[in-house]
C-alpha angles and dihedrals in degrees: 000000000000091000090055090051091051091050091053091054094047089050088053091056101264111140111254097241091048091048091054093051092047096050094048090047091050092050093047092046094049095045097037088235129142121233093258092060091045090055093045094050097038093113094044130100120286108280121239113259099028093108144093090014096059092055090046092052093046090052090053092048090050086063087054095250106161116260091231089065093044095051091033098225140079129187119238128168089353092303130108114237127196105241124195133165087265091073140049112258109253111250131203094240090060088065085076087073090057093045093051094043092052091048091054094049097043092042091058093237100132111109117285109001089203093059109123124239134033121317110260118223126189125197112198117204092009097181107174088005091244097140095040093047093045091052093045091051091051098039110046092171095057128091112222129202116190123192136187134169090222115081090197090056091050090055090055092045091052091053090051091051089052091047091058098039099248101103091110091059101046124073111203119205129184103221144110112273103318097324110156094008116117120229164220109119127181093202136016128192127191142172098186126184106274108161112116112246091234092057093070095102091053095054121102118260090247094055091054089065088067121090112278091215088065095044113040122069104181134274095322099021095247102099096098095033087061091047092053091049091052090051090050092049090051102043111027120100119238105280092021123131142226117206109195137174121222138178138265113291094009099105096102092044092051091049090052093049091050092048090053090062110074097207096051131074130185104235098182146323124239120215122219124234090278092056093253117141101248116150129049121206106203126184129208109224 
């Protein structure tokens, strides 16, 4: 039965190794089994409860709907996040934002270390809340504000904060960038939309299931990057930092946009595991 499901996905254009992973994940999710039991019982009779849900999920995957939406969850920073079509699917490279943000906080590099009160962190375009929730779970002494222009995304993010026991330490706001939110912030994080509008035809069929408002950043992909930089310039404390993801080939453009803002300086750029410049660490003077 599982072999037949894999064959259907391969025939629909899903790579064979990906199809195998998907089918096993679907079966384990539906049956509440781990992979060890699935392997041990692979030659056994069809378990009760596998159908009709397996066939329904396979049909959705044949249309190249992302597995994260089908199963409804995606792992990020070792935590499971509810993932719906209202939010961008959390990606491994976005964990670099969390890594760099934690290094700044724990390294005592945020502004004046003698400043009283909890460190204030803002997450712009929070989506599923993955970055905000990860930071809140790692930094119990920080106060986190998470914003998103999508009210539907904020609903999902709130549920994820509740899932991981940090809802009482994250304020969620439906707004563009940090509009209407008072500063100052010691640290900002952001994974803004940065795909060029004209690149839509080149995107994979699966990516096009994700919300366009979280993907597309204008004609050159810099519209929302500029908006985030403006928010950082206006709300960060002196010595505060913005940690921001950007897209392939955008490093020089990001550097130019930062340079155009007198109070900001690009401290360094972090490459992802493929060696692609991916994450900008930007300091407020």
